[in-house]
C-alpha positions in Angstrom: 6.8 5.4 32.8 5.2 2.5 30.9 5.2 -1.1 31.9 3.9 -4.4 30.7 1.3 -5.8 33.1 0.0 -8.8 31.3 0.6 -11.0 28.2 -1.7 -13.6 26.8 -0.8 -15.1 23.5 -0.3 -12.1 21.2 -2.2 -9.6 23.3 0.0 -7.5 25.6 -1.5 -5.2 28.2 0.6 -2.2 29.0 0.1 0.5 31.6 1.1 4.1 31.1 0.4 7.5 32.6 -0.4 11.1 31.6 1.0 13.8 34.0 -1.3 16.6 35.2 0.9 19.0 33.2 0.4 17.1 29.9 -3.3 16.8 30.6 -3.5 20.6 31.2 -1.8 21.2 27.9 -4.5 18.9 26.3 -7.3 20.9 28.1 -5.9 24.2 26.8 -5.6 22.9 23.3 -9.2 21.5 23.5 -10.4 25.0 24.7 -8.7 26.7 21.8 -10.1 24.3 19.3 -13.7 24.5 20.6 -14.2 28.1 21.8 -15.2 29.3 18.3 -18.4 27.2 18.7 -19.3 28.4 22.1 -21.6 31.5 22.7 -21.4 33.3 26.1 -23.5 36.4 26.5 -21.4 39.6 26.6 -18.6 38.1 24.5 -18.1 37.8 20.8 -18.4 34.3 19.5 -15.1 32.5 20.1 -13.7 35.1 22.5 -15.1 33.8 25.9 -12.4 33.1 28.5 -11.8 29.4 29.3 -12.6 29.8 33.1 -15.9 31.4 32.3 -16.9 28.6 29.9 -15.9 26.0 32.6 -17.9 27.8 35.3 -20.9 27.9 33.0 -20.7 24.3 31.6 -18.7 22.5 34.2 -15.0 22.1 34.7 -14.9 18.9 32.7 -16.4 20.4 29.6 -13.1 20.0 27.7 -11.9 16.8 29.3 -13.1 14.3 26.6 -11.3 16.3 23.8 -8.3 16.8 26.1 -7.9 13.0 26.5 -8.2 12.5 22.7 -5.3 15.0 22.4 -3.2 13.7 25.3 -3.5 9.9 24.9 -2.0 9.3 21.4 1.5 10.8 22.1 1.6 9.1 25.6 0.6 5.8 23.9 3.3 6.2 21.3 5.9 6.9 24.0 4.7 3.8 25.9 5.2 1.7 22.8 8.8 2.9 22.4 9.5 2.2 26.1 8.1 -1.3 26.0 9.5 -1.9 22.4 6.1 -3.2 21.2 5.1 -3.2 17.5 1.3 -3.3 17.3 -0.6 -4.7 14.4 -4.0 -3.3 15.3 -5.6 -0.4 17.1 -5.3 -0.8 21.0 -8.2 -1.2 23.4 -7.8 1.6 25.9 -9.2 1.8 29.4 -8.7 4.7 31.8 -8.0 3.1 35.2 -7.4 6.2 37.4 -8.5 9.8 36.7 -8.2 12.2 39.6 -7.6 15.9 39.4 -4.0 16.9 40.1 -2.7 13.3 39.8 -1.3 11.2 37.0 -4.0 9.7 34.8 -3.4 5.9 34.6 -4.3 4.2 31.4 -4.1 0.5 30.3 -4.0 -0.6 26.6 -4.5 -4.1 25.2 -2.0 -4.1 22.3 -2.2 -6.8 19.6 1.3 -7.7 18.4 2.7 -10.2 16.0 2.5 -13.7 17.5 5.5 -15.8 18.5 6.6 -18.2 15.8 7.9 -21.7 16.7 10.4 -22.2 13.9 11.2 -25.6 12.5 14.8 -26.7 12.0 15.4 -26.2 8.3 18.0 -29.0 8.2 15.2 -31.5 9.2 12.9 -30.3 6.4 13.0 -32.4 3.3 12.1 -30.9 -0.1 11.9 -32.8 -3.3 14.3 -31.1 -5.8 13.0 -29.9 -9.1 15.3 -30.8 -12.0 15.6 -28.9 -15.2 16.1 -30.9 -18.3 16.2 -29.7 -21.9 15.8 -32.3 -24.6 16.1 -32.1 -28.4 12.3 -31.9 -28.8 12.2 -28.7 -26.8 14.9 -27.2 -29.0 13.0 -28.1 -32.1 9.8 -26.7 -30.8 11.6 -23.4 -30.1 12.9 -23.4 -33.6 9.4 -24.0 -34.9 8.2 -21.0 -32.9 10.8 -19.0 -34.8 9.5 -20.4 -38.0 6.0 -19.4 -37.1 7.0 -15.9 -36.2 8.8 -15.5 -39.6 6.1 -17.2 -41.7 4.6 -15.6 -44.7 0.8 -15.5 -45.3 0.0 -16.4 -48.9 -3.2 -16.8 -50.8 -4.4 -20.3 -51.7 -6.4 -20.9 -54.9 -5.8 -24.5 -55.8 -7.3 -26.4 -52.8 -10.1 -26.2 -50.2 -9.9 -25.0 -46.6 -7.8 -27.1 -44.2 -6.9 -26.9 -40.5 -4.6 -23.9 -39.7 -5.7 -21.8 -42.7 -7.0 -18.3 -42.3 -10.2 -17.6 -44.2 -12.0 -14.3 -45.0 -15.8 -14.8 -44.8 -19.2 -13.1 -44.7 -21.8 -14.7 -42.5 -25.4 -14.1 -41.3 -26.9 -16.0 -38.4 -30.5 -17.2 -38.3 -32.6 -18.8 -35.5 -35.9 -20.3 -36.7 -35.2 -18.6 -40.1 -35.1 -15.2 -38.5 -31.8 -13.2 -38.5 -30.7 -12.4 -35.0 -28.9 -9.3 -33.8 -25.1 -9.5 -33.6 -25.0 -12.6 -35.7 -23.6 -11.2 -39.0 -20.3 -9.8 -40.3 -18.5 -9.1 -43.6 -14.9 -9.8 -44.5 -14.3 -11.4 -41.2 -10.9 -13.0 -40.7 -10.9 -16.4 -39.0 -8.1 -18.9 -38.3 -9.5 -22.5 -38.6 -8.7 -24.3 -35.4 -8.4 -21.2 -33.3 -11.7 -22.0 -31.5 -12.7 -18.3 -31.8 -16.2 -19.1 -33.0 -19.0 -21.3 -31.6 -18.0 -25.0 -31.3 -18.6 -26.8 -34.6 -18.5 -23.6 -36.7 -14.9 -23.7 -37.9 -14.9 -27.5 -38.5 -17.7 -27.2 -41.1 -15.6 -24.8 -43.3 -12.9 -27.5 -43.7 -13.0 -28.9 -47.3 -14.9 -25.9 -48.7 -13.6 -23.7 -51.5 -13.2 -20.0 -52.3 -16.5 -18.5 -53.5 -18.6 -21.3 -52.0 -21.8 -20.7 -50.0 -22.2 -22.9 -46.9 -24.9 -23.4 -44.4 -23.2 -23.9 -41.0 -25.5 -25.4 -38.4 -24.4 -25.0 -34.7 -25.9 -25.0 -31.2 -25.0 -22.2 -28.8 -23.5 -23.4 -25.5 -25.9 -23.4 -22.5 -23.6 -21.0 -20.7 -23.4 -18.6 -23.6 -23.0 -15.0 -22.4 -26.0 -13.8 -24.5 -28.8 -15.4 -22.6 -31.3 -15.0 -25.5 -29.0 -17.3 -27.6 -27.9 -19.8 -25.0 -28.8 -23.4 -25.9 -30.4 -22.3 -29.2 -29.9 -24.0 -32.6 -28.7 -21.6 -35.3 -27.8 -21.6 -39.0 -25.1 -19.4 -40.4 -25.1 -18.6 -44.1 -21.4 -18.3 -44.9 -19.5 -17.2 -48.0 -15.8 -17.8 -48.3 -13.9 -15.0 -50.1 -10.3 -15.9 -49.5 -8.2 -18.8 -48.2 -4.7 -18.0 -46.9 -2.0 -20.3 -45.3 1.2 -19.8 -43.5 4.3 -20.5 -45.6 7.1 -21.5 -43.2 10.7 -20.8 -44.1 13.1 -23.7 -44.3 15.2 -24.4 -41.2 18.5 -23.9 -43.1 21.5 -21.7 -43.0 19.7 -18.9 -44.8 17.0 -18.9 -42.1 19.7 -18.7 -39.4 21.3 -15.7 -41.1 17.9 -14.0 -41.4 16.7 -14.4 -37.8 20.0 -14.3 -35.8 23.7 -13.4 -35.8 24.6 -16.9 -36.7 25.7 -18.2 -40.1 24.5 -21.8 -39.8 21.4 -23.5 -38.5 23.6 -25.7 -36.3 25.0 -22.7 -34.6 21.5 -21.3 -34.1 20.3 -24.7 -32.8 23.2 -24.9 -30.3 22.6 -21.3 -29.1 18.9 -22.0 -28.7 19.7 -25.1 -26.6 22.1 -23.0 -24.4 19.4 -20.3 -23.8 16.8 -23.0 -23.0 19.2 -24.6 -20.5 19.8 -21.2 -18.8 16.1 -20.4 -18.6 15.4 -23.9 -17.2 18.2 -23.5 -14.6 16.8 -20.1 -13.5 13.3 -21.6 -13.3 14.7 -24.5 -11.3 16.3 -22.2 -8.8 13.0 -20.2 -8.3 10.9 -23.4 -8.1 13.3 -25.0 -5.5 13.3 -21.8 -3.5 9.5 -21.5 -3.5 9.1 -25.2 -2.6 11.7 -24.9 0.2 9.8 -21.9 1.7 6.4 -23.6 1.3 7.6 -26.8 3.0 9.5 -25.0 5.7 6.6 -22.7 6.6 4.3 -25.8 6.8 6.5 -27.2 9.5 6.5 -24.0 11.6 3.9 -23.3 14.2 2.1 -20.0 14.6 -1.4 -18.7 15.2 -2.0 -16.1 12.5 -4.1 -13.2 13.8 -7.3 -12.4 11.9 -6.2 -8.8 11.4 -3.2 -9.9 9.4 -5.3 -12.3 7.3 -7.9 -9.6 6.6 -5.1 -7.2 5.7 -3.6 -9.7 3.3 -7.1 -10.3 1.7 -7.4 -6.5 1.1 -3.9 -6.4 -0.4 -4.8 -9.2 -2.8 -8.1 -7.6 -3.7 -6.3 -4.3 -4.4 -3.9 -6.1 -6.7 -6.8 -7.8 -8.5 -8.6 -4.4 -8.6 -5.7 -2.8 -10.4 -5.5 -5.7 -12.9 -9.2 -5.3 -13.7 -8.9 -1.5 -14.0 -6.3 -1.9 -16.8 -9.1 -3.7 -18.7 -11.6 -1.0 -17.9 -13.5 -3.1 -15.3 -14.0 -2.2 -11.7 -14.1 -5.0 -9.0 -17.8 -4.4 -8.1 -18.9 -4.9 -11.7 -16.8 -8.0 -12.0 -18.4 -9.6 -8.9 -21.8 -8.9 -10.5 -20.7 -10.4 -13.8 -19.6 -13.7 -12.1 -22.7 -13.6 -9.9 -20.7 -13.5 -6.6 -21.0 -11.3 -3.6 -17.9 -9.4 -2.3 -18.0 -11.4 0.9 -17.9 -14.7 -1.0 -14.9 -13.5 -3.0 -13.1 -12.6 0.2 -13.8 -16.0 1.6 -12.4 -17.7 -1.5 -9.2 -15.6 -1.1 -9.0 -16.4 2.6 -7.0 -19.7 2.5 -4.4 -18.2 0.3 -4.3 -15.1 2.4 -3.8 -17.1 5.6 -0.8 -18.9 3.9 0.7 -15.7 2.7 0.3 -14.1 6.2 1.9 -17.1 7.9 4.8 -17.1 5.4 5.6 -13.5 6.1 5.5 -14.1 9.9 7.9 -17.1 9.5 10.3 -15.2 7.2 10.4 -12.3 9.6 11.0 -14.6 12.5 14.0 -16.2 10.7 15.4 -12.7 9.9 15.0 -11.7 13.6 16.5 -14.9 15.0 19.6 -14.7 12.8 19.9 -10.9 13.0 21.2 -10.6 9.4 23.5 -7.7 8.9 23.0 -5.3 6.0 26.2 -3.7 4.8 26.3 -0.3 3.2 27.3 -1.9 -0.1 24.3 -4.3 0.0 22.0 -1.3 0.8 23.3 0.6 -2.2 23.0 -2.4 -4.5 19.3 -2.8 -3.4 18.7 0.9 -4.0 20.3 0.7 -7.5 18.0 -2.2 -8.4 15.0 -0.2 -7.1 16.1 2.8 -9.1 16.4 0.6 -12.2 12.9 -0.7 -11.8 11.7 2.9 -11.6 13.6 3.8 -14.7 15.8 6.3 -12.9 18.9 7.3 -15.0 22.5 7.6 -13.9 22.2 11.4 -13.8 19.6 11.2 -11.0 20.8 8.0 -9.3 22.9 9.6 -6.5 20.0 12.0 -5.6 17.6 9.0 -5.5 19.9 6.9 -3.3 20.5 9.8 -0.9 16.7 10.5 -0.6 15.8 6.9 -0.1 18.4 6.5 2.6 16.9 9.5 4.4 13.3 8.5 4.0 13.1 4.7 3.7 16.4 3.2 4.9 14.8 1.0 7.5 12.3 -0.4 4.9 15.0 -1.1 2.4 17.1 -2.8 5.1 14.1 -5.0 6.0 13.7 -6.0 2.4 17.4 -7.1 2.2 17.0 -9.0 5.5 13.9 -10.7 4.2 15.8 -11.8 1.1 18.6 -13.2 3.3 16.1 -15.1 5.4 14.6 -16.7 2.2 18.1 -17.6 1.0 19.0 -19.0 4.5 15.9 -21.3 4.4 16.5 -22.4 0.8 20.2 -23.2 1.5 19.6 -25.1 4.7 16.6 -27.4 3.9 17.4 -30.9 2.8 17.0 -31.0 -1.0 16.3 -34.7 -2.1 16.2 -36.1 -5.5 12.9 -37.3 -6.8 12.5 -41.0 -6.1 10.6 -43.1 -8.5 8.0 -45.3 -7.0 9.6 -48.8 -7.6 6.6 -50.6 -6.2 4.3 -48.9 -8.7 6.7 -49.7 -11.6 6.8 -53.4 -10.5 3.0 -53.5 -10.3 2.8 -52.0 -13.9 5.2 -54.7 -15.1 3.1 -57.5 -13.4 -0.1 -56.1 -14.9 1.6 -55.9 -18.4 2.8 -59.5 -18.1 -0.6 -60.7 -17.0 -2.3 -59.1 -20.0 0.3 -60.7 -22.3 -0.4 -64.1 -20.8 
């Protein structure tokens, strides 16, 4: 029978026992596991009787291994009885160990800390507002223009900003050609900032077939150390000048790029889509701001083990991103000249916030004991199946298996979402208030300048 004997902050001390019968089972299992390594004269290796081994090496020869075998299931049973959910490995101490009697063990168990929740109705959050103006609509139409632009050769004028030129170049430092500083038929968009600062600008106003000496200075932080801060001259020849030819924003354009017959219909549809995206973004922004503000008003001491775990989670996510680019995390830290410990410390503040947020959301879910209906569970599983690309033909099998293997995890996900929705719906959303005093000061300053 397990019992809680002490509680200090988020450290709970429990006491549990192992019966002589259970310990004997552990001793026997330890004997069977270790006998193959024990040599006793007169017996083949691994065949010596247990009592003979104990008489030769002492009765407690298997006790240490027996405790390692007997303690874990007894500890798990104690956790179930005391309904504790540990977040770290326990610190165990054997209090009483006497042959023929129950072994008494205490365990210091680190659990999630208590969270003092704020009242969401007393938390004020500045509301984000989505507005779509005509300029945004026109910019969206211009993007469509850019995507449908034709690239045409230019022969009657020199290079200008936005053109794409085809060039040969060779780079020299102190009149000596340097490695990696030359190319042929290189395509370059003027204004893209692809080349060294000052390079592209010196091609503006030049013509096809012209030879140009482009003089630049490599940045002090240039990735090739042998070139950093050096002055260089590039001998450049322009072969081609090309420009984008944008289609007219007219009815023909609307027909080409959409299902609409007129540019006005396309413009109205574009505005509707922008408004919808802005509204969706507004909902997400307001929800995130509500959670952030609410969490900041809640009180909880976040255990280091949860912060360290969150740091590792974020590092693993970053590691996966880098691996998609063919870079491992260790090489990345060398490239940026940073130790792994420094990188972890940089992540720590964000990890602390993330860990606190999860504790608060879980506390809200527990306090309100949100119910998850069978329909909600199935809807969540269908979303999950869709994200995995599981088709209709395998959907029923997927849902059945997930219910068997991960029902509790999926239910917790739904409860977490309900907790977030509860917080977002109950905080006090306030409209952004312009600073009248500042506006008055601006007016006064303006009037003083005019006087």
